[in-house]
C-alpha positions as CSV (number, residue, x, y, z in Angstrom):
1,X,-6.9,-37.2,16.6
2,X,-10.7,-37.3,14.7
3,X,-13.2,-35.6,15.6
4,X,-16.8,-34.1,14.0
5,X,-19.2,-31.2,15.0
6,X,-22.6,-32.0,14.7
7,X,-25.0,-28.4,14.2
8,X,-28.4,-30.1,13.1
9,X,-29.7,-26.3,13.3
10,X,-30.0,-24.7,10.3
11,X,-30.1,-20.9,11.7
12,X,-26.9,-19.0,12.5
13,X,-26.0,-18.8,16.2
14,X,-23.5,-17.9,19.0
15,X,-23.1,-21.9,19.1
16,X,-22.5,-22.6,15.6
17,X,-20.0,-19.9,15.2
18,X,-18.1,-21.7,18.3
19,X,-18.1,-25.0,16.9
20,X,-16.4,-23.2,13.7
21,X,-14.0,-21.5,15.2
22,X,-13.1,-24.8,17.2
23,X,-13.1,-26.8,14.2
24,X,-11.5,-24.6,12.3
25,X,-8.4,-24.0,14.9
26,X,-8.4,-27.8,15.6
27,X,-8.1,-28.6,12.0
28,X,-5.1,-25.6,11.4
29,X,-3.0,-27.9,14.4
30,X,-2.9,-30.9,12.1
31,X,-6.3,-33.0,13.3
32,X,-8.8,-34.6,11.1
33,X,-11.6,-32.5,11.3
34,X,-15.3,-32.6,9.9
35,X,-18.1,-30.3,10.4
36,X,-21.8,-31.8,9.8
37,X,-24.3,-29.0,9.0
38,X,-27.0,-28.3,6.4
39,X,-26.9,-27.5,2.7
40,X,-27.3,-23.7,2.5
41,X,-26.9,-22.3,5.4
42,X,-24.4,-19.7,7.0
43,X,-22.2,-22.2,8.9
44,X,-21.9,-24.2,5.8
45,X,-20.8,-21.2,3.6
46,X,-18.1,-20.1,6.3
47,X,-17.3,-23.3,6.9
48,X,-16.2,-23.9,3.2
49,X,-14.5,-20.5,3.3
50,X,-12.6,-21.9,5.7
51,X,-11.5,-24.7,3.6
52,X,-12.9,-27.3,6.5
53,X,-13.9,-30.8,5.6
54,X,-17.9,-30.5,5.5
55,X,-20.7,-33.5,4.9
56,X,-24.3,-32.3,4.3
57,X,-27.2,-33.3,6.6
58,X,-30.8,-33.8,6.7
59,X,-32.6,-30.8,8.6
60,X,-34.8,-32.5,11.3
61,X,-34.0,-36.0,12.8
62,X,-34.4,-39.1,10.8
63,X,-33.5,-43.2,10.6
64,X,-32.2,-42.2,7.0
65,X,-30.0,-39.3,8.9
66,X,-28.7,-41.8,11.4
67,X,-27.7,-44.4,8.7
68,X,-26.2,-41.7,6.8
69,X,-24.4,-40.4,10.2
70,X,-22.8,-43.7,11.1
71,X,-21.8,-44.0,7.2
72,X,-19.6,-40.8,8.1
73,X,-18.1,-41.9,11.3
74,X,-17.4,-45.4,10.3
75,X,-15.5,-44.0,7.1
76,X,-13.3,-41.4,8.9
77,X,-13.0,-43.4,12.2
78,X,-14.3,-40.6,13.9
79,X,-13.0,-40.8,17.7
80,X,-15.4,-37.5,19.0
81,X,-18.3,-36.3,18.3
82,X,-19.1,-32.4,19.6
83,X,-23.1,-31.9,20.0
84,X,-25.0,-29.1,21.2
85,X,-28.6,-29.9,23.0
86,X,-30.0,-32.7,23.5
87,X,-32.0,-33.5,20.1
88,X,-28.4,-33.5,18.4
89,X,-27.2,-35.9,21.3
90,X,-29.7,-38.6,20.5
91,X,-28.8,-38.6,17.3
92,X,-25.8,-38.7,17.2
93,X,-25.3,-41.4,19.7
94,X,-27.5,-43.6,17.8
95,X,-24.8,-43.4,15.2
96,X,-21.9,-44.0,17.5
97,X,-24.0,-46.9,18.8
98,X,-24.4,-48.5,15.0
99,X,-21.0,-47.8,14.1
100,X,-19.7,-49.2,17.1
101,X,-17.9,-46.2,17.2
102,X,-16.4,-43.3,20.2
103,X,-17.6,-40.8,22.6
104,X,-20.0,-37.7,22.1
105,X,-19.2,-34.4,24.0
106,X,-22.2,-32.5,24.2
107,X,-21.3,-28.5,25.1
108,X,-23.6,-26.5,26.9
109,X,-23.8,-23.2,25.9
110,X,-22.5,-20.2,27.7
111,X,-24.1,-20.0,31.4
112,X,-27.0,-22.5,30.2
113,X,-28.0,-24.6,33.0
114,X,-28.3,-28.6,32.2
115,X,-31.5,-30.9,32.0
116,X,-31.7,-34.2,31.1
117,X,-34.8,-35.1,29.8
118,X,-36.0,-38.5,28.6
119,X,-34.1,-38.4,25.1
120,X,-31.3,-37.5,26.9
121,X,-31.4,-40.2,29.6
122,X,-31.8,-42.6,26.4
123,X,-28.7,-40.8,24.7
124,X,-26.5,-41.3,27.8
125,X,-27.2,-44.9,27.6
126,X,-26.0,-45.7,23.7
127,X,-22.8,-44.4,24.0
128,X,-19.9,-43.0,26.3
129,X,-20.9,-38.8,26.8
130,X,-19.6,-35.9,28.9
131,X,-20.1,-32.6,28.8
132,X,-18.3,-29.4,28.1
133,X,-18.7,-26.5,29.9
134,X,-18.1,-22.2,29.3
135,X,-16.7,-21.9,32.8
136,X,-15.5,-23.4,36.1
137,X,-18.6,-22.6,38.0
138,X,-21.2,-24.3,35.9
139,X,-19.4,-27.5,35.7
140,X,-20.9,-28.9,38.8
141,X,-23.7,-29.3,36.9
142,X,-22.1,-31.6,35.1
143,X,-21.1,-34.1,37.9
144,X,-23.8,-37.0,37.5
145,X,-23.3,-40.6,37.5
146,X,-25.3,-40.6,34.2
147,X,-21.9,-39.0,32.1
148,X,-19.3,-41.6,31.2
149,X,-16.9,-39.0,30.6
150,X,-15.8,-36.8,33.3
151,X,-16.9,-33.2,32.4
152,X,-14.7,-30.0,30.6
153,X,-14.3,-26.9,30.2
154,X,-13.5,-24.8,27.2
155,X,-14.1,-20.7,27.5
156,X,-15.4,-19.0,24.3
157,X,-12.5,-16.5,23.2
158,X,-11.7,-14.4,20.1
159,X,-8.3,-13.0,18.5
160,X,-8.3,-9.9,19.1
161,X,-5.9,-9.1,17.1
162,X,-8.3,-10.1,13.6
163,X,-10.4,-6.6,14.8
164,X,-8.0,-4.3,14.0
165,X,-8.8,-4.6,9.6
166,X,-12.7,-4.2,10.1
167,X,-13.8,-0.8,8.9
168,X,-17.1,0.8,9.9
169,X,-20.0,0.7,7.8
170,X,-21.7,3.6,6.2
171,X,-24.4,5.1,8.8
172,X,-26.5,6.0,5.9
173,X,-26.4,2.2,4.9
174,X,-28.0,1.0,8.3
175,X,-30.7,4.3,8.4
176,X,-28.9,5.8,11.6
177,X,-28.2,9.8,11.5
178,X,-24.4,10.9,9.9
179,X,-23.8,12.3,13.3
180,X,-24.6,11.8,17.1
181,X,-23.9,8.8,19.4
182,X,-25.1,5.5,18.3
183,X,-25.7,2.0,20.6
184,X,-25.3,-1.2,18.9
185,X,-27.5,-3.5,20.4
186,X,-27.0,-7.2,19.8
187,X,-29.7,-9.5,19.8
188,X,-30.9,-13.0,19.4
189,X,-34.4,-14.2,20.4
190,X,-33.1,-15.3,23.8
191,X,-32.7,-11.2,24.5
192,X,-36.5,-11.0,23.6
193,X,-37.6,-9.8,27.5
194,X,-34.5,-7.7,28.0
195,X,-35.0,-5.6,24.3
196,X,-38.6,-4.6,26.0
197,X,-36.6,-3.1,28.6
198,X,-33.7,-1.0,25.8
199,X,-37.0,0.3,24.4
200,X,-38.6,1.2,27.8
201,X,-35.1,3.2,28.3
202,X,-35.1,4.8,25.2
203,X,-38.6,6.2,25.5
204,X,-37.5,8.1,28.6
205,X,-34.1,9.3,27.0
206,X,-35.1,10.6,23.3
207,X,-36.6,13.3,24.5
208,X,-33.7,15.0,26.0
209,X,-31.0,13.4,24.0
210,X,-32.3,14.1,20.2
211,X,-28.7,12.8,19.1
212,X,-29.0,9.3,20.4
213,X,-29.7,6.5,17.6
214,X,-29.9,2.5,18.6
215,X,-29.4,-0.1,15.8
216,X,-30.9,-3.2,16.4
217,X,-28.6,-6.4,14.6
218,X,-28.5,-10.3,15.6
219,X,-30.1,-13.2,14.4
220,X,-34.1,-12.6,14.0
221,X,-33.5,-9.0,15.0
222,X,-35.8,-7.9,11.7
223,X,-38.6,-9.1,13.0
224,X,-41.7,-7.6,12.5
225,X,-43.5,-8.0,16.6
226,X,-39.7,-5.9,17.6
227,X,-40.8,-2.7,15.7
228,X,-44.3,-3.0,16.7
229,X,-43.2,-2.9,20.2
230,X,-41.0,0.1,19.2
231,X,-43.6,1.5,17.7
232,X,-45.9,1.4,20.6
233,X,-43.4,2.8,23.0
234,X,-42.5,5.7,20.3
235,X,-39.3,4.8,19.8
236,X,-39.2,3.6,16.4
237,X,-37.7,7.0,14.4
238,X,-34.8,6.4,16.9
239,X,-34.1,2.7,16.1
240,X,-32.6,0.8,13.0
241,X,-33.4,-2.9,13.1
242,X,-31.2,-4.5,10.4
243,X,-31.1,-8.2,11.3
244,X,-28.8,-10.4,10.8
245,X,-25.7,-8.7,8.4
246,X,-22.6,-10.8,7.1
247,X,-20.9,-7.5,7.9
248,X,-21.8,-7.9,11.1
249,X,-18.4,-6.3,13.0
250,X,-18.8,-3.1,10.9
251,X,-22.0,-2.9,12.0
252,X,-20.6,-2.6,15.2
253,X,-17.4,-0.4,14.7
254,X,-19.6,1.8,13.1
255,X,-21.1,2.6,17.0
256,X,-19.9,4.2,19.8
257,X,-21.4,1.7,22.1
258,X,-22.8,-1.5,22.4
259,X,-25.3,-2.6,24.6
260,X,-26.1,-7.0,24.6
261,X,-29.4,-8.4,25.0
262,X,-28.6,-11.6,24.2
263,X,-28.4,-14.1,26.1
264,X,-25.9,-17.5,25.9
265,X,-23.7,-18.1,23.3
266,X,-24.9,-14.6,21.6
267,X,-24.4,-12.9,24.5
268,X,-20.9,-14.5,25.6
269,X,-20.0,-13.5,22.1
270,X,-21.5,-10.0,21.5
271,X,-19.3,-9.1,24.7
272,X,-16.0,-10.1,23.2
273,X,-16.4,-8.9,19.8
274,X,-17.9,-5.1,21.8
275,X,-14.5,-5.4,23.4
276,X,-12.3,-6.7,21.2
277,X,-13.6,-3.1,19.0
278,X,-12.9,-1.6,22.0
279,X,-16.4,-0.4,22.5
280,X,-17.5,-0.5,26.4
281,X,-20.8,-2.5,26.9
282,X,-24.0,-2.1,28.5
283,X,-26.1,-5.4,29.8
284,X,-28.2,-6.3,32.5
285,X,-26.6,-7.7,35.2
286,X,-26.2,-11.5,35.2
287,X,-23.9,-14.2,35.6
288,X,-23.1,-15.0,31.9
289,X,-22.6,-10.4,32.3
290,X,-20.8,-10.4,35.5
291,X,-17.9,-13.2,34.0
292,X,-17.4,-11.3,30.4
293,X,-17.2,-7.7,31.7
294,X,-15.6,-6.1,33.9
295,X,-18.5,-3.5,35.8
296,X,-17.1,0.1,35.5
297,X,-14.3,-0.7,34.5
298,X,-15.2,-2.2,30.2
299,X,-18.7,-1.2,30.7
300,X,-21.6,-1.2,32.9
301,X,-24.1,-3.4,34.1
302,X,-27.8,-2.6,34.9
303,X,-30.4,-3.7,37.3
304,X,-32.8,-6.0,35.7
305,X,-36.0,-4.5,34.2
306,X,-36.0,-1.1,36.0
307,X,-36.4,1.2,33.0
308,X,-36.1,4.0,35.0
309,X,-33.3,3.0,37.1
310,X,-31.7,2.0,33.6
311,X,-31.9,5.5,31.8
312,X,-30.4,7.6,34.9
313,X,-27.5,4.8,34.9
314,X,-27.1,4.9,30.9
315,X,-27.6,8.7,30.7
316,X,-24.6,9.4,32.9
317,X,-22.4,7.1,31.6
318,X,-22.8,8.4,28.1
319,X,-22.4,12.0,29.1
320,X,-18.5,11.0,30.0
321,X,-17.2,11.0,26.5
322,X,-14.0,9.9,28.1
323,X,-14.7,7.8,30.0
324,X,-16.5,5.4,27.2
325,X,-13.5,5.6,25.5
326,X,-11.7,4.7,28.5
327,X,-13.7,1.7,29.2
328,X,-13.2,0.7,25.5
329,X,-9.8,0.5,25.3
330,X,-10.2,-1.5,29.0
331,X,-12.2,-3.9,27.6
332,X,-9.5,-4.4,24.5
333,X,-7.2,-5.2,27.3
334,X,-9.6,-7.3,28.7
335,X,-10.5,-9.7,26.2
336,X,-6.9,-10.0,24.8
337,X,-5.8,-11.5,28.3
338,X,-8.7,-13.5,29.5
339,X,-10.8,-14.6,26.5
340,X,-8.6,-15.2,24.1
341,X,-8.9,-17.7,20.9
342,X,-5.9,-20.0,21.8
343,X,-7.0,-20.9,25.1
344,X,-10.5,-22.3,23.5
345,X,-8.8,-24.0,20.9
346,X,-6.3,-25.1,23.6
347,X,-9.6,-26.6,25.4
348,X,-11.1,-28.0,22.9
349,X,-8.4,-30.2,22.1
350,X,-8.2,-31.4,25.6
351,X,-11.5,-32.0,25.7
352,X,-11.2,-34.2,22.9
353,X,-8.8,-35.7,23.8
354,X,-9.9,-37.0,27.6
355,X,-12.9,-38.0,25.8
356,X,-11.4,-40.2,22.7
357,X,-9.2,-42.0,25.2
358,X,-11.5,-45.2,26.9
359,X,-9.5,-45.7,30.2
360,X,-11.1,-42.4,31.4
361,X,-14.7,-43.6,30.6
362,X,-16.6,-44.5,34.0
363,X,-18.4,-48.0,34.3
364,X,-21.8,-47.5,34.4
């Protein structure tokens, strides 16, 4: 099977990570895999380290980009292309049409709803297209006569054993006290509203818990407006903003607890990473958090937006060290049992093989 993973966004994200892991896993199984992304990005560097075949692309949609991609599709005899988002779907579908090649599979980020706009409707007319979801419960959104290929599911997963070698960074390196309780807050822009609850909660907890500190990490977590918001609530002294670091896992390892405010794929991976590292997860209750976190077993789920209630629940939780450790161990067991990387690769492989089989395409 010959597949291409197309990532038009230059920024690192959970979706880019999912494609990198899937591409690496499929290549290891002997499939001919190509990854198309912008040069100089974190994704391009990691793909090179994984020895994946990559092709550089322009950072924005254009006719030359489409023709260049058409050439790649023809020269490599690509059967299936995986994309995320409507803009990439249109570009790839246009190139597929010109190349007279195969199918397009549009992956839907974790628990994100599908909304076909004008460009998406045009894209499905240009190339046979199907949807790839993260969970079974979301697959009904893809049941539409506009999609020629039946929807499929590919759950996100990680190899928990690879986290065992991770060593913690020095707390001094992340501007955190050497001792005391450290909470790692996993952030990306989708969590902008949820991190406000974290700051309000800290403003209530910090006066009574002087040993408490929070480190905020992830894509765009170093932005000035987050610091301004924290300063306005008087919690800057107990919060460190470290940005999107290459030693992301090592920062998590230095913490006692994880608090996930990111959504979509970033939030899903935040839960999986913390559980694989034996750290309990704090997160607002949502379909995503309920899917990954077993409430009261591998973490706690909070009522959205209520800082006072959140502060009370978090304080009660953090006050029981033995419970924190037990939840961390339960999370590790859960991620090994329910969210292995092998199941994710299996699902991507099935989806690619099904999409490449033209006999399954619906006639529109």
